[in-house]
Each structure stands twice: as C-alpha cells, then as structure tokens.
C-alpha positions as CSV (number, residue, x, y, z in Angstrom):
1,M,-77.9,-135.9,-16.1
2,Y,-80.4,-132.9,-16.4
3,L,-79.4,-129.3,-16.9
4,L,-81.5,-127.1,-14.7
5,I,-82.1,-123.7,-16.2
6,P,-84.2,-121.1,-14.4
7,L,-87.6,-120.5,-16.1
8,Y,-87.1,-116.8,-16.3
9,F,-84.0,-117.4,-18.6
10,I,-86.1,-119.5,-20.9
11,L,-89.0,-117.1,-21.1
12,G,-86.9,-114.0,-21.2
13,E,-88.8,-112.5,-18.2
14,T,-87.4,-109.3,-16.7
15,L,-86.8,-109.7,-13.0
16,P,-87.5,-107.0,-10.4
17,T,-84.5,-104.9,-9.7
18,I,-83.9,-103.3,-6.3
19,L,-81.3,-100.6,-5.7
20,F,-79.5,-99.1,-2.8
21,H,-78.0,-95.6,-3.0
22,G,-74.7,-94.3,-1.5
23,L,-73.6,-92.2,1.4
24,G,-75.5,-88.9,2.0
25,D,-78.0,-89.7,-0.9
26,S,-81.7,-90.5,-0.9
27,C,-84.1,-92.3,-3.2
28,T,-86.4,-89.2,-3.6
29,S,-83.8,-86.4,-4.3
30,S,-80.9,-88.3,-5.7
31,L,-79.0,-87.0,-8.7
32,F,-79.1,-90.6,-9.9
33,K,-82.9,-90.8,-10.2
34,P,-82.8,-90.8,-14.0
35,F,-80.5,-93.9,-13.7
36,F,-82.9,-95.6,-11.3
37,S,-85.6,-95.1,-14.0
38,E,-83.5,-96.2,-16.9
39,I,-82.8,-99.6,-15.3
40,N,-86.3,-99.8,-13.9
41,A,-85.0,-100.1,-10.3
42,D,-87.0,-99.9,-7.1
43,C,-84.8,-97.7,-4.8
44,I,-85.1,-99.1,-1.3
45,E,-84.8,-96.3,1.3
46,I,-83.1,-96.9,4.6
47,G,-84.4,-94.9,7.6
48,S,-84.7,-91.3,6.7
49,G,-82.3,-91.3,3.7
50,P,-79.3,-89.0,3.8
51,S,-79.0,-88.8,7.6
52,S,-79.5,-92.5,8.2
53,S,-76.9,-93.4,5.5
54,I,-74.3,-91.5,7.6
55,L,-75.4,-91.5,11.2
56,L,-76.9,-95.0,11.5
57,G,-74.6,-98.0,12.2
58,F,-74.0,-100.0,9.1
59,L,-75.3,-103.2,10.5
60,D,-78.5,-101.5,11.5
61,Q,-78.8,-100.0,8.0
62,A,-78.4,-103.5,6.5
63,K,-81.0,-105.0,8.9
64,D,-83.5,-102.2,8.0
65,A,-82.9,-102.8,4.3
66,C,-83.5,-106.5,4.7
67,K,-86.8,-106.0,6.5
68,K,-88.0,-103.7,3.7
69,V,-87.0,-106.1,1.0
70,Q,-88.6,-109.0,2.8
71,E,-91.9,-107.0,3.0
72,K,-91.9,-106.5,-0.8
73,Y,-89.9,-109.3,-2.4
74,S,-90.0,-112.4,-0.2
75,G,-90.3,-115.6,-2.4
76,Q,-89.2,-113.8,-5.5
77,T,-86.1,-113.9,-7.7
78,I,-84.7,-110.4,-8.0
79,N,-81.6,-108.4,-9.2
80,V,-79.7,-106.1,-6.9
81,V,-77.8,-102.9,-7.7
82,G,-75.7,-101.0,-5.2
83,L,-74.1,-97.6,-5.6
84,S,-71.0,-97.0,-3.5
85,Q,-71.7,-98.1,0.1
86,G,-75.1,-99.3,-1.1
87,A,-73.3,-102.2,-2.8
88,L,-72.5,-103.6,0.6
89,I,-76.1,-103.3,1.7
90,G,-77.0,-105.1,-1.5
91,R,-74.5,-107.9,-0.7
92,Y,-76.1,-108.2,2.7
93,I,-79.4,-108.8,1.0
94,I,-77.9,-111.5,-1.1
95,T,-76.1,-113.5,1.7
96,D,-77.7,-112.5,5.0
97,C,-81.3,-111.7,4.3
98,D,-83.9,-114.5,4.4
99,L,-86.1,-114.1,1.3
100,S,-88.3,-117.0,2.2
101,G,-87.4,-119.1,-0.9
102,G,-86.5,-116.1,-3.0
103,R,-83.0,-115.4,-4.2
104,V,-80.9,-112.8,-6.1
105,S,-79.9,-113.6,-9.7
106,K,-77.7,-110.7,-10.7
107,Y,-75.6,-108.3,-8.6
108,L,-74.3,-105.0,-9.9
109,S,-71.9,-103.2,-7.7
110,I,-71.0,-99.7,-8.9
111,G,-68.0,-98.3,-7.0
112,G,-68.7,-100.5,-4.0
113,P,-66.1,-100.7,-1.2
114,Q,-66.1,-104.5,-1.2
115,M,-63.0,-104.8,0.9
116,G,-63.7,-101.6,2.9
117,V,-61.9,-98.3,2.9
118,S,-58.7,-97.2,4.6
119,V,-59.9,-93.6,4.7
120,I,-63.3,-92.6,6.0
121,P,-65.0,-91.2,2.8
122,H,-66.1,-87.6,2.6
123,C,-69.4,-86.4,1.0
124,N,-70.9,-83.1,0.1
125,S,-73.7,-83.1,2.7
126,Y,-73.6,-81.0,5.8
127,L,-74.5,-84.1,7.6
128,C,-71.0,-85.5,7.0
129,W,-69.3,-83.3,9.5
130,P,-69.2,-86.0,12.2
131,L,-67.1,-88.2,9.9
132,N,-64.3,-85.7,10.1
133,K,-64.3,-86.1,13.9
134,V,-63.6,-89.8,13.7
135,V,-59.9,-90.8,14.1
136,D,-58.3,-94.2,13.8
137,S,-58.2,-94.6,17.6
138,L,-62.0,-94.2,17.8
139,V,-63.4,-95.9,14.7
140,Y,-63.6,-99.3,16.3
141,T,-65.3,-98.3,19.5
142,D,-68.9,-99.5,19.9
143,Y,-70.2,-96.0,19.9
144,V,-68.7,-95.0,16.6
145,Q,-69.6,-98.4,15.0
146,Q,-73.2,-97.9,16.1
147,H,-73.5,-94.2,15.0
148,I,-71.2,-93.6,12.0
149,G,-72.3,-95.7,9.0
150,P,-69.0,-95.8,7.1
151,A,-67.2,-97.0,10.2
152,G,-68.8,-100.4,9.5
153,Y,-66.6,-100.8,6.4
154,F,-63.5,-99.0,7.6
155,R,-60.6,-101.5,7.2
156,N,-57.4,-100.3,8.8
157,Y,-54.8,-102.4,7.1
158,E,-52.2,-101.2,9.7
159,D,-54.4,-102.7,12.5
160,I,-56.1,-105.7,11.0
161,E,-56.4,-107.3,14.5
162,S,-58.7,-104.5,15.7
163,Y,-60.6,-104.5,12.5
164,L,-61.4,-108.2,12.8
165,K,-62.2,-107.9,16.5
166,Y,-64.2,-104.7,16.8
167,N,-65.7,-103.9,13.4
168,H,-69.4,-104.6,13.5
169,F,-70.1,-105.3,9.9
170,L,-67.6,-106.0,7.1
171,P,-65.5,-108.8,8.7
172,D,-68.7,-110.9,9.0
173,L,-70.0,-110.0,5.5
174,N,-66.6,-111.1,4.0
175,N,-66.4,-114.2,6.2
176,E,-63.0,-112.9,7.5
177,R,-64.0,-113.4,11.2
178,N,-66.2,-116.5,11.5
179,S,-66.7,-118.3,8.3
180,Q,-70.4,-118.9,7.5
181,S,-71.0,-121.6,4.9
182,L,-74.5,-120.4,4.1
183,R,-73.2,-116.9,3.2
184,K,-70.7,-118.4,0.8
185,K,-73.3,-120.7,-0.7
186,K,-75.7,-117.9,-1.4
187,F,-73.1,-115.5,-2.9
188,S,-71.6,-118.3,-5.1
189,S,-75.1,-119.2,-6.3
190,L,-75.5,-115.8,-8.1
191,D,-76.0,-116.1,-11.8
192,Q,-73.9,-113.1,-12.7
193,V,-71.9,-110.4,-11.0
194,M,-70.6,-107.1,-12.3
195,L,-68.1,-105.1,-10.3
196,V,-67.4,-101.5,-11.4
197,K,-64.2,-99.7,-10.4
198,F,-63.6,-96.0,-11.0
199,L,-59.9,-95.4,-11.9
200,Q,-60.0,-91.8,-10.5
201,D,-62.0,-92.7,-7.4
202,E,-61.5,-90.2,-4.6
203,M,-64.0,-91.7,-2.2
204,V,-63.3,-95.4,-2.1
205,L,-59.7,-95.7,-1.0
206,P,-58.1,-97.9,-2.1
207,K,-60.1,-97.8,-5.3
208,E,-59.2,-101.4,-5.9
209,S,-61.5,-102.3,-3.1
210,A,-64.3,-102.3,-5.8
211,F,-62.7,-105.5,-7.2
212,F,-62.4,-107.1,-3.7
213,E,-58.7,-106.1,-3.6
214,S,-57.1,-104.9,-0.3
215,V,-53.9,-103.4,1.0
216,D,-51.0,-105.6,2.2
217,P,-50.2,-104.6,5.8
218,E,-46.6,-105.3,5.3
219,T,-45.9,-103.4,2.1
220,G,-48.7,-100.9,2.0
221,R,-49.4,-101.9,-1.5
222,V,-52.6,-103.3,-3.0
223,I,-52.7,-107.1,-3.4
224,T,-54.1,-108.3,-6.6
225,L,-57.3,-110.3,-6.2
226,V,-56.0,-113.7,-7.3
227,D,-53.0,-113.3,-4.9
228,S,-55.1,-112.4,-1.9
229,E,-55.9,-114.9,0.9
230,F,-59.5,-113.7,0.5
231,Y,-59.5,-115.2,-3.0
232,I,-57.2,-118.2,-2.4
233,Q,-59.3,-119.4,0.5
234,D,-62.5,-118.4,-1.4
235,L,-64.1,-116.9,1.7
236,I,-67.4,-116.0,0.1
237,G,-67.3,-117.6,-3.3
238,V,-65.6,-114.9,-5.4
239,K,-63.0,-117.4,-6.7
240,Q,-65.7,-119.9,-7.6
241,L,-67.7,-117.3,-9.5
242,D,-64.6,-116.0,-11.2
243,Q,-63.5,-119.4,-12.4
244,Q,-67.0,-120.0,-13.7
245,R,-66.6,-116.7,-15.6
246,K,-69.7,-115.2,-13.9
247,I,-67.9,-112.0,-12.8
248,K,-67.4,-109.0,-15.1
249,F,-64.8,-106.6,-14.0
250,I,-65.5,-103.1,-15.4
251,E,-63.1,-100.1,-15.2
252,I,-64.4,-96.6,-15.8
253,N,-61.8,-93.8,-16.2
254,D,-63.6,-91.2,-14.1
255,S,-64.1,-90.1,-10.5
256,H,-66.5,-91.8,-8.0
257,L,-69.9,-92.6,-9.4
258,R,-69.4,-90.7,-12.6
259,W,-70.2,-92.4,-15.9
260,T,-71.8,-91.6,-19.2
261,D,-75.3,-92.4,-20.5
262,E,-73.6,-94.5,-23.1
263,I,-72.2,-96.8,-20.4
264,T,-75.7,-97.1,-18.8
265,K,-77.1,-98.1,-22.2
266,T,-74.3,-100.4,-23.4
267,V,-73.0,-101.9,-20.1
268,F,-75.5,-101.6,-17.2
269,I,-78.8,-102.1,-18.9
270,P,-77.8,-105.2,-20.9
271,F,-76.4,-106.7,-17.7
272,I,-79.5,-106.2,-15.7
273,A,-81.9,-107.2,-18.6
C-alpha cells in the first residue's frame, strides 16, 4: 500500500493564498491590509467592495467570487482565508466552485459565522442602514435574500423550518437542506482547517457559530459541536476532519476580528505556511 503525499509538502513549496474580507470592508482600503501582506494573501474583491458585501445577495457574492478565483487559480492548489462573512465565501470556493482540477489545501476561518447568525450583524459603514430595517418577518423573503448579504446566513433558531425552506445560501452550504455528496467530499478532503472564535464577539451571535455550533430551538442554549446533529450526521465532513485531527480550534479573548500581531506571527502564519 502506497502513501500518497502531495508534492508541495515534500518540497516545502508555499501555496498561493486567497483571502475574502468581511462585511462593509474592501481589499483596497481595509484596516487589515497589513495582515493581508503578512500572510502574502491575494484579497479577492467581490463586486464593488463595501456596498456589494452588504447589498448584494450572498449567493450572488459567492458566485462572483468563484468566477474571479477560477480566472486566476483554476488547476492550482491554494489556501483560503476568510474574515468574518468572508469565511463563508471561502468555504463556497472549497466545496461549490469548480477549480478545473485545482483544490484547496488549507482553510483558515477567522470569526466566520459557520452556522449562521441569529442577529443580523451591525457594521460601522453608513451602507449598513438597510440592515436595521430588516426584521425577522422579512429576512426570508426573496427580495431580502437577494439584496441584503447577511440575510443569506441568518439562521433563525426559533423558525428553522423557514430557514431551511427560504434561505438562499447557508442551508445548502451546510448540506442541511439537500445533502450533496460532492460538497462533503471536497470539504473533508482539506489537509488542514483552523477555526477561530472570538470570546467577546459582538458581531457573530452566537459566537460559537465560529466553531460550527448552533442554538438548540427547544432550550435556546448553544449545542456543543459533538452533540449536534450537524456533527453526528457529519453533513459536510467536519466530524471526519475532527477525528483525523485536521481541525484546530482557536479561541481569542477579544472582540470581533481583533487580535495581536503576536497571534498573526505565532498562529496564523505558521498555519498558512
């Protein structure tokens, strides 16, 4: 029996890294630009940046990202980094974007709402005012799903039926609606995953979503990952990767997307390298 080891591991080659920013941010004017440079990441812009990250339906954002990645990285092995909602775009690239023989090796999710949010997140941009107009009764309408980005990962634990039926994005990405074996195969084929949760997160609610944990509709309490049906049924391969010890769960005791240079140097860069 032969052990197949990717050539880039043997040669120590550094893979291209692509990055997706968060809500209301942009590749060109981001406060995180020094971080992009430190990890040598190619920030992939979606649409026009800040406005598109808020006012473009999330599925449309993901499709636009896929097209741009295909144009630059088809046939290649790459790493993917996602900040906040950008982590979901990154996961779409891994599982739903045809890279024509290429694949993703490592996936770094920093504060990503992997199991959605139960409160529409706020942001500091003036473009975020429409989010405050969205109420639970409207979030699953086609219009809101198509025009308010975060609506695509809004997971109302008090109305899971509507979430599964009308949400345009997250139920499919998480294989909660119609299980797609190729999506699971591609995610479980990752070489390494790092999930980062911020213990004082005020944007991703519940903060445990960063670890693929969700709220129990009956108790209103967060279900631990290993006790969740998502994990037990292994809907996208998280259980498989976890049992193979390919997932690193990192907790940072700070607010959303706030970390030190030391963490970049000692945690993120060694992971991507």
